[in-house]
C-alpha positions as CSV (number, residue, x, y, z in Angstrom):
1,C,20.8,14.2,29.3
2,A,18.6,12.6,26.8
3,G,20.5,9.4,26.3
4,P,21.2,7.5,23.6
5,P,19.0,7.6,20.3
6,R,16.1,5.0,20.4
7,R,16.5,2.4,17.4
8,H,13.6,1.9,15.5
9,R,12.7,-1.6,15.2
10,T,12.4,-2.6,11.6
11,H,11.0,-5.6,10.5
12,P,13.0,-8.1,8.0
13,R,11.8,-8.1,4.3
14,P,10.7,-11.5,3.0
15,S,13.8,-12.5,0.9
16,I,12.9,-12.8,-2.8
17,L,14.3,-16.0,-4.1
18,P,16.7,-16.3,-7.4
19,L,15.0,-16.5,-10.6
20,Q,14.5,-19.7,-12.1
21,L,16.0,-19.0,-15.3
22,E,15.6,-22.7,-16.4
23,A,12.1,-22.6,-16.1
24,K,10.0,-23.1,-19.2
25,R,7.2,-20.7,-20.1
26,S,4.0,-22.5,-19.2
27,V,1.0,-20.7,-20.7
28,T,-1.9,-22.8,-21.4
29,I,-5.3,-21.5,-23.0
30,C,-8.0,-23.9,-22.6
31,A,-10.8,-22.8,-25.4
32,R,-14.2,-24.4,-25.6
33,A,-17.9,-23.5,-26.2
34,G,-19.7,-22.4,-23.3
35,Q,-20.9,-25.1,-20.9
36,T,-18.6,-27.9,-22.2
37,G,-16.2,-28.8,-19.3
38,K,-13.3,-26.0,-20.1
39,S,-13.5,-25.0,-16.3
40,T,-13.3,-28.7,-15.3
41,F,-11.0,-29.5,-17.3
42,A,-8.7,-26.1,-15.8
43,L,-9.8,-27.1,-12.5
44,R,-8.4,-30.9,-12.4
45,Y,-5.1,-29.3,-13.7
46,L,-5.2,-27.6,-11.0
47,V,-5.9,-30.1,-8.5
48,N,-3.8,-32.6,-9.9
49,G,-0.8,-30.6,-10.4
50,D,2.4,-30.2,-8.5
51,F,1.8,-26.5,-7.1
52,T,3.1,-24.8,-4.4
53,A,0.4,-22.5,-4.7
54,R,-2.9,-22.0,-7.0
55,F,-4.3,-18.4,-7.6
56,V,-7.8,-18.2,-9.0
57,F,-9.4,-15.2,-10.5
58,D,-12.8,-16.2,-9.3
59,R,-15.3,-13.5,-10.2
60,E,-18.2,-15.7,-9.9
61,D,-17.4,-18.1,-6.8
62,E,-17.7,-20.5,-9.5
63,A,-14.4,-22.5,-8.3
64,A,-14.8,-21.9,-4.8
65,Q,-18.5,-23.7,-4.5
66,R,-17.1,-26.3,-6.9
67,L,-13.9,-27.1,-5.1
68,G,-15.6,-26.6,-1.7
69,L,-13.1,-24.0,-0.5
70,S,-14.0,-20.9,1.2
71,P,-13.3,-17.7,-1.3
72,T,-10.9,-14.9,-0.8
73,R,-12.6,-11.7,-0.3
74,S,-10.2,-9.5,1.8
75,P,-6.6,-8.9,2.9
76,Y,-6.7,-11.2,6.0
77,D,-8.1,-14.2,3.6
78,L,-5.2,-13.5,1.1
79,A,-2.9,-14.2,3.6
80,V,-4.7,-17.2,5.2
81,H,-5.6,-18.6,1.7
82,L,-2.1,-18.7,0.6
83,I,-1.1,-20.4,3.5
84,R,-3.3,-23.3,2.2
85,G,-2.0,-23.1,-1.2
86,W,-5.4,-22.2,-2.8
87,V,-6.0,-18.4,-3.4
88,L,-9.8,-18.0,-4.9
89,F,-9.9,-14.3,-5.1
90,D,-13.4,-13.3,-5.3
91,P,-12.8,-9.6,-6.7
92,H,-16.5,-8.5,-5.4
93,G,-15.1,-8.1,-1.6
94,M,-12.5,-5.8,-2.2
95,F,-13.4,-4.1,-5.3
96,P,-17.1,-3.9,-5.5
97,V,-17.4,-1.7,-8.5
98,N,-13.5,-2.1,-10.4
99,L,-12.9,-5.3,-11.7
100,D,-10.5,-4.0,-13.9
101,G,-8.6,-3.0,-11.0
102,A,-9.1,-5.9,-9.2
103,L,-7.6,-8.1,-12.0
104,A,-4.5,-5.7,-11.7
105,F,-4.3,-6.0,-8.3
106,F,-4.5,-9.7,-8.0
107,C,-1.9,-10.3,-11.0
108,E,0.5,-7.8,-9.3
109,W,-0.3,-9.6,-5.6
110,A,0.3,-13.3,-7.4
111,Y,3.8,-12.0,-9.2
112,A,5.2,-10.6,-5.9
113,K,4.1,-13.9,-3.7
114,S,5.6,-15.9,-6.5
115,S,9.1,-14.3,-6.2
116,R,9.0,-15.4,-2.5
117,L,7.6,-18.9,-2.7
118,P,9.6,-22.0,-3.8
119,G,8.4,-24.3,-6.5
120,Q,5.8,-24.0,-8.9
121,K,3.1,-21.6,-8.8
122,I,-0.1,-21.0,-11.4
123,L,-2.7,-18.1,-12.0
124,M,-5.9,-19.2,-13.6
125,I,-8.2,-16.5,-14.9
126,D,-11.6,-17.7,-16.3
127,E,-12.9,-15.4,-19.5
128,V,-10.1,-13.1,-19.4
129,W,-11.2,-11.4,-22.9
130,K,-14.1,-9.7,-20.1
131,F,-11.0,-7.4,-18.7
132,I,-8.8,-6.8,-21.8
133,S,-9.5,-6.3,-25.2
134,T,-7.0,-7.4,-28.6
135,Q,-5.3,-3.8,-27.8
136,R,-5.3,-3.3,-24.1
137,L,-3.7,-5.4,-22.1
138,P,-2.9,-4.5,-18.2
139,A,0.7,-4.4,-17.2
140,E,0.2,-6.2,-14.1
141,L,-0.8,-9.2,-16.5
142,A,1.5,-8.3,-18.8
143,T,4.5,-8.7,-16.5
144,C,3.1,-12.2,-15.4
145,L,2.9,-13.3,-18.9
146,Q,6.4,-12.2,-20.0
147,T,8.4,-12.7,-16.5
148,G,6.4,-14.9,-14.6
149,C,8.0,-18.0,-15.6
150,K,11.4,-16.6,-13.9
151,R,9.3,-16.7,-10.8
152,G,7.9,-20.4,-11.3
153,L,4.3,-18.7,-12.0
154,A,2.6,-20.7,-14.8
155,M,-0.6,-19.7,-16.5
156,I,-3.9,-20.7,-17.4
157,F,-6.6,-18.9,-19.5
158,N,-10.0,-20.3,-19.9
159,T,-12.1,-18.6,-22.9
160,Q,-14.9,-19.2,-25.4
161,L,-13.5,-16.8,-27.6
162,P,-9.5,-17.4,-27.9
163,N,-9.8,-15.0,-31.1
164,W,-10.3,-12.2,-28.6
165,L,-7.2,-13.0,-26.4
166,H,-4.8,-10.0,-26.5
167,L,-1.5,-10.9,-29.2
168,A,0.7,-10.9,-26.2
169,I,-1.4,-13.7,-24.5
170,R,-1.3,-16.0,-27.3
171,N,2.2,-15.3,-28.3
172,E,2.9,-16.3,-25.2
173,C,0.9,-19.4,-25.3
174,S,3.1,-23.1,-24.8
175,E,0.2,-25.0,-25.0
176,A,-3.7,-24.8,-26.4
177,V,-6.2,-27.2,-25.3
178,M,-8.8,-26.9,-27.7
179,F,-12.6,-28.8,-27.4
180,R,-15.2,-28.0,-29.8
181,L,-15.3,-24.6,-31.3
182,N,-18.0,-23.6,-33.5
183,D,-17.4,-20.1,-34.7
184,S,-15.3,-19.6,-37.5
185,S,-13.1,-17.0,-36.2
186,C,-12.7,-19.2,-33.1
187,L,-11.2,-21.9,-35.3
188,D,-8.9,-19.7,-36.9
189,F,-7.1,-19.4,-33.8
190,A,-6.7,-23.0,-33.7
191,V,-5.3,-23.3,-36.9
192,E,-2.8,-20.3,-36.2
């Protein structure tokens, strides 16, 4: 007799928190000419804000160096750094030659984690125009933009070229912080 059938151990699925239906959209575009302090502004915004988690797509390790925190370069780092509340994702560790794929992965990952974490979270992408075009927006980034607020996920985009941002980002913008812009087409964005 073989006995009763073996039961497989199942791991409980992490609970997804209820949607934050009353949350207001928070998409900030910080535009300024190069080397004039927009990254400093954005990092201070992250440091001083009351966020459960901060997700930063840090393709040049600038945020990690400026904040004195270790960059996130592996799946293990993703888990550990999420616990500390600062995920400064260096895409070169997991996606050495595919930065577009890295951005898609990171947006999807931040969105999924935001669904399971209480409170406000924020996703920062510096110079996002390098990974999108005015006609192409990765679906994972679009999801963060369009429904992230229901999961408490705010977004901040730093850019020297706000006129190169996809229309979906410009339309979802709830706050624009404009500093010195010189190009006339960039100034047109500020007027809009």
